[in-house]
C-alpha positions in Angstrom: 144.3 20.7 98.1 145.7 20.1 101.5 149.0 21.6 100.6 147.8 25.0 99.3 147.2 28.1 101.5 144.7 30.9 100.7 145.9 34.5 100.1 143.9 35.8 102.9 145.3 33.3 105.3 148.8 34.0 104.0 148.3 37.7 104.5 147.0 37.1 108.0 150.0 35.0 108.9 152.4 37.6 107.4 150.7 40.3 109.4 151.0 38.2 112.6 154.7 37.6 111.9 155.3 41.3 111.4 153.5 42.1 114.7 155.5 39.4 116.4 158.7 40.9 115.1 157.6 44.4 116.2 156.6 43.2 119.6 160.0 41.6 119.9 161.6 44.8 118.9 159.4 46.7 121.4 159.8 44.2 124.1 163.6 44.1 123.9 165.9 45.5 126.4 166.0 48.7 124.4 169.8 48.7 124.6 170.1 48.8 120.8 168.6 52.0 119.1 166.6 51.8 115.9 168.3 52.6 112.7 166.7 55.2 110.4 165.7 52.5 108.0 164.0 50.5 110.7 162.2 53.5 112.1 160.8 54.5 108.6 159.7 50.9 108.1 157.9 50.9 111.4 156.0 54.1 110.6 155.0 52.8 107.1 153.7 49.6 108.7 151.6 51.6 111.2 150.0 53.6 108.3 149.3 50.5 106.4 147.6 49.0 109.4 145.4 52.0 109.8 144.3 51.8 106.2 143.5 48.2 106.5 141.3 48.9 109.6 139.5 51.6 107.7 138.7 49.3 104.7 137.4 46.6 107.0 135.0 48.9 108.9 133.7 50.9 105.9 131.7 48.0 104.5 130.0 47.4 107.8 129.3 51.1 108.7 128.1 53.0 105.6 127.3 56.1 107.7 130.8 56.7 108.7 132.5 59.4 106.7 135.6 58.4 104.7 139.0 59.1 106.2 140.5 62.4 105.2 143.3 62.7 102.7 146.7 61.9 104.1 145.5 58.8 105.9 144.5 60.6 109.2 142.0 58.7 111.3 138.5 60.0 111.7 137.6 62.2 114.7 136.6 60.5 117.9 132.8 60.2 118.2 133.2 61.4 121.8 134.7 64.7 120.7 132.6 67.8 120.0 133.3 67.6 116.3 131.6 64.3 116.0 128.3 65.7 117.4 127.2 67.6 114.3 123.6 66.3 114.3 123.3 65.8 118.0 120.5 67.8 119.7 121.9 67.4 123.2 123.9 70.3 124.8 127.5 70.3 123.7 128.4 72.0 127.0 127.1 69.0 129.0 124.9 71.3 131.1 121.5 70.1 129.8 119.0 68.8 132.4 117.7 66.1 130.0 114.2 67.8 129.8 112.2 68.5 126.6 112.7 71.9 125.1 110.5 74.7 126.6 109.2 72.3 129.2 107.0 70.6 126.6 104.9 73.7 126.0 104.9 76.6 123.7 106.2 76.7 120.2 104.5 77.2 116.9 100.8 76.2 116.9 100.9 75.3 120.6 98.7 77.1 123.2 100.8 76.0 126.2 101.3 73.2 128.6 98.3 71.1 129.5 96.5 72.5 132.5 98.2 75.8 132.4 95.8 78.7 133.4 96.6 82.2 132.3 95.8 85.2 134.5 94.0 88.4 133.3 96.2 90.7 131.3 95.3 94.3 130.5 94.8 94.5 126.7 97.3 96.7 124.9 95.8 99.0 122.3 99.1 98.9 120.4 99.1 95.1 120.2 98.0 94.0 116.7 96.8 90.7 118.1 94.5 92.2 120.7 91.3 90.4 121.8 88.4 92.1 120.0 85.9 90.9 122.6 87.7 92.9 125.3 87.9 96.0 123.2 84.2 96.6 122.7 82.4 97.0 119.4 84.6 97.5 116.4 83.7 100.7 114.5 84.6 101.0 110.8 84.8 104.5 109.3 85.7 105.8 105.9 88.2 108.6 106.2 88.0 111.2 103.5 90.9 113.7 103.2 90.2 117.4 103.5 89.8 119.1 100.2 92.5 121.5 99.1 91.5 124.9 97.7 91.8 124.0 94.1 89.9 120.7 94.5 87.1 122.4 96.5 86.5 124.9 93.7 86.7 122.1 91.1 83.9 120.1 93.0 81.7 123.0 94.1 81.6 125.1 90.9 79.7 122.5 88.8 77.5 121.7 91.8 76.3 125.3 92.1 75.7 125.6 88.3 73.5 122.5 88.4 71.7 123.9 91.4 70.8 126.9 89.4 69.1 124.5 86.9 67.1 122.2 89.3 66.8 124.4 92.4 66.9 121.5 94.9 68.8 122.5 98.1 68.5 119.0 99.5 70.6 117.5 96.7 73.2 120.2 97.2 73.4 119.4 100.9 73.8 115.6 100.2 76.7 116.3 97.8 78.4 118.6 100.3 78.1 116.0 103.1 80.1 113.6 100.9 83.0 116.1 100.8 85.4 116.7 103.7 85.3 120.5 103.7 87.1 120.8 107.0 88.1 124.4 107.7 87.1 125.6 104.3 83.3 125.5 104.7 83.1 129.2 104.2 84.4 128.8 100.6 81.1 127.2 99.5 78.9 130.3 100.2 81.6 132.6 98.8 81.7 130.7 95.5 77.9 130.5 95.2 77.5 134.2 95.8 80.2 135.1 93.3 78.5 133.0 90.6 75.1 134.5 91.4 76.5 138.0 91.0 77.3 137.2 87.4 74.0 135.4 86.8 70.4 136.4 86.8 68.0 137.6 89.5 66.6 134.1 89.8 70.1 132.7 90.5 70.5 135.2 93.3 67.2 134.2 94.8 68.2 130.5 94.7 71.5 131.4 96.3 69.8 133.2 99.1 67.6 130.2 99.7 70.6 127.9 99.6 72.4 129.9 102.3 69.4 129.8 104.5 69.0 126.0 104.2 72.7 125.2 104.8 72.8 126.9 108.2 72.4 124.3 111.0 72.7 121.3 108.6 76.0 121.6 106.8 77.6 124.7 108.3 77.0 127.4 111.0 76.1 131.0 110.8 79.7 131.9 111.6 80.9 130.0 108.5 78.4 132.2 106.5 79.8 135.3 108.2 83.3 134.3 107.4 82.3 133.9 103.8 80.8 137.4 103.6 83.9 138.8 105.3 86.0 137.4 102.5 83.6 138.8 99.8 83.7 142.3 101.4 87.5 142.2 101.1 87.3 140.9 97.5 84.9 143.6 96.3 87.5 145.5 94.3 88.0 142.4 92.2 84.3 141.5 92.0 83.5 145.0 90.6 85.7 144.4 87.6 83.2 141.7 86.3 80.0 143.1 88.0 79.9 146.8 88.5 76.8 146.5 90.7 78.5 144.1 93.1 78.5 146.4 96.2 74.7 146.9 96.0 74.0 143.3 95.2 76.3 142.1 98.1 74.5 144.4 100.4 71.2 142.9 99.4 72.7 139.4 100.0 73.7 140.5 103.5 70.3 141.9 104.3 68.5 138.8 103.0 70.9 136.5 105.0 70.3 138.5 108.2 66.5 138.3 107.6 66.8 134.5 107.0 68.9 134.1 110.2 71.8 132.8 108.1 73.9 135.6 109.4 74.1 136.7 113.1 71.9 139.7 113.8 75.0 141.7 115.0 76.9 141.2 111.7 76.6 144.8 110.7 77.6 146.0 114.1 80.9 144.3 113.8 82.0 146.7 111.1 81.0 150.0 112.6 84.0 152.3 112.3 86.3 149.5 111.0 85.8 149.7 107.3 88.3 151.6 105.1 87.3 150.3 101.6 84.6 152.5 100.0 83.1 149.5 98.2 82.7 147.6 101.4 81.1 150.6 103.0 78.6 150.9 100.1 77.6 147.3 100.5 77.1 147.6 104.3 75.2 150.8 103.9 72.9 149.1 101.4 72.2 146.3 103.8 71.6 148.7 106.7 69.1 150.7 104.7 67.2 147.6 103.6 67.0 146.3 107.2 66.0 149.7 108.5 63.2 150.2 105.9 61.7 146.8 106.5 60.6 146.8 110.1 59.8 143.1 109.8 62.8 141.4 108.3 60.6 138.7 106.8 59.5 141.2 104.2 62.9 140.9 102.5 61.9 137.6 100.9 61.3 139.5 97.6 64.5 141.5 97.7 65.4 139.8 94.3 61.9 140.1 92.9 59.6 137.2 92.0 61.4 134.7 89.8 60.1 133.5 86.5 57.5 130.9 86.9 56.4 132.2 90.2 55.0 135.4 88.7 51.3 135.6 88.1 50.1 134.8 84.5 48.4 138.2 84.2 51.7 139.9 85.1 53.6 137.9 82.5 51.0 138.7 79.8 51.3 142.4 80.6 55.1 142.2 80.4 55.1 140.5 77.0 52.5 142.9 75.6 54.6 145.8 76.7 57.7 144.2 75.2 56.0 143.9 71.8 54.7 147.4 71.8 58.1 148.9 72.6 59.6 146.8 69.8 57.1 148.1 67.2 58.1 151.7 68.3 61.8 151.2 68.4 62.4 148.3 66.0 65.3 147.0 68.2 65.3 143.2 68.0 68.1 142.8 70.4 66.4 144.7 73.2 63.2 142.7 72.7 65.2 139.5 72.9 67.0 140.7 76.1 63.7 141.5 77.8 62.3 138.1 76.9 65.3 136.4 78.4 64.9 138.4 81.6 61.4 137.1 82.1 62.9 133.6 82.5 59.7 131.8 81.4 60.7 129.6 78.5 57.6 127.4 79.0 55.4 130.5 78.5 56.9 131.8 75.2 53.9 130.6 73.3 52.1 133.5 74.9 54.5 135.9 73.2 53.8 134.3 69.8 50.1 134.6 70.4 50.3 138.2 71.5 52.5 139.1 68.5 50.1 137.5 65.9 47.0 139.1 67.5 48.8 142.5 67.6 49.4 142.2 63.9 45.8 141.3 63.2 44.6 144.4 65.1 47.0 146.8 63.5 46.8 148.4 60.0 49.3 148.5 57.3 52.1 146.3 56.1 54.8 147.5 58.5 53.6 145.6 61.6 53.4 142.4 59.6 57.0 142.7 58.3 58.4 143.7 61.7 56.7 140.8 63.6 58.0 138.3 61.0 61.5 139.7 61.5 61.2 139.3 65.3 59.8 135.8 65.2 62.6 134.8 62.8 65.3 136.0 65.2 63.7 134.3 68.2 63.4 131.1 66.2 67.0 131.2 64.9 68.5 131.9 68.3 66.5 129.1 69.9 64.8 131.3 72.4 61.4 130.2 71.1 61.2 126.5 70.4 59.2 124.7 67.7 56.6 123.5 70.2 56.1 127.0 71.6 55.9 128.5 68.1 53.3 125.9 67.0 51.2 126.4 70.2 51.1 130.2 69.7 49.9 130.0 66.1 47.4 127.2 67.0 45.9 129.3 69.7 45.3 132.0 67.1 43.7 129.5 64.7 41.3 128.3 67.4 40.2 131.8 68.4 40.1 133.3 64.9 36.3 133.2 64.8 36.0 135.4 67.8 38.8 137.7 66.7 37.2 138.2 63.3 34.1 139.7 65.0 36.3 142.7 66.0 38.6 142.5 63.0 36.7 141.7 59.8 39.9 141.4 57.8 41.6 139.0 60.3 41.5 136.0 57.9 43.3 137.9 55.1 45.9 139.4 57.3 46.6 136.1 59.0 47.0 134.4 55.6 49.6 137.0 54.6 51.5 136.7 57.9 51.5 132.9 57.7 52.8 132.9 54.2 55.7 135.3 55.1 56.6 133.2 58.2 56.7 130.1 56.1 58.9 131.8 53.5 61.3 132.8 56.2 61.4 129.3 57.7 59.7 130.3 61.0 56.9 127.8 60.7 56.5 124.4 59.1 54.4 123.6 56.0 52.0 121.5 58.1 51.3 124.6 60.3 50.8 126.8 57.2 48.3 124.3 55.6 46.2 124.1 58.8 45.6 127.9 58.7 41.8 128.4 58.5 40.7 130.1 55.2 37.4 132.1 55.1 35.1 130.7 52.3 34.0 133.1 49.5 30.4 134.3 49.6 28.4 134.7 46.4 24.8 135.9 45.8 22.8 133.6 43.5 19.9 134.7 41.3 16.7 136.2 42.6 14.9 132.9 41.9 16.9 131.4 44.7 15.2 133.7 47.2 18.3 135.8 47.8 20.1 133.0 49.7 23.8 133.2 50.2 25.8 130.1 49.4 29.0 129.4 51.1 
């Protein structure tokens, strides 16, 4: 319709009319002041116009933030508040160059063409250049053992050494430990255990001290260990009354093996107040004075167990059995057998005991030997294998024995039966005992032959 006007057009015309009226008011001579109503109306119209401008521009610029409450206009983009995400300098002092001159930053080695000069590597720098530091050495650091830990590690080591006697194994185990300043505690502990042990243990300990010098510790470490033991003698005597004499023998043997300095005894001249320490040093001095050649002290502890000659061991066992038949003390015989330290040779004792019974007369030796064999069997001192080997040797030589002892077969049968009743031998061993066949004379028609 030609006569109709659209609302938007009407609104635009009304707005233009208001603006014309305002311009007329503003362009007047200004002689008439505004009334309060007109002034309030003018301010309301200004706010309405500002809202209309905001609504027009919001649809076209979606990134612009909405106007704050109260109808205040948004901040000017040229102001510092409008540069929230702007990477340029707010102070206006930037040179317009890339940051850091285009070099550096994470994952960047530097500007192209930049050559670095030589820098002295800093040892404290965790990112040092390994190629300029030489070869890298990796080492395992073992903390030094405390006194309690050292005894806990060395004590079972020495006890095992008394069983196998291999000094090389002990040295390898000691190298794995960080002994530090407590190296002298190892010889001290080994000697203390040897004092409570047997003669063979003391011999093994002397050999160990000799082998340790120059490989695991020095002679001064050994000397420090003996210094400590001389001071501890009053306590060692409580468990081992012969400790002063034995310690003196250890000192003499160590000097002879060059495990101790040759002037070790001279260090104590006129400086010893303890009577037990004086006794030990006097014992060592006497042994070294008697032996012009110190190498002769190798047998200061005697010859150990399996190193003794077989004839000597047979003689010792024969003497042991004869003393038992005279005294009847089983415990003493058992103690003497243990002192020989030859468990692999106990079959010789069984053999000698049976032969001694066959060569004796009367029932008493038979009963006493059965009692002794029973005790040795029950205590485990003589094993089943050693017992069987001893009796089997007698069975094999019974023919030769019977030439000197005609009643050997009958006595042996009696002894074997008693041993079986006491549980000393097995039924199989009893059944294998040789029995002498009965001889009988036949009639004269047979020519006087003897049939077995």
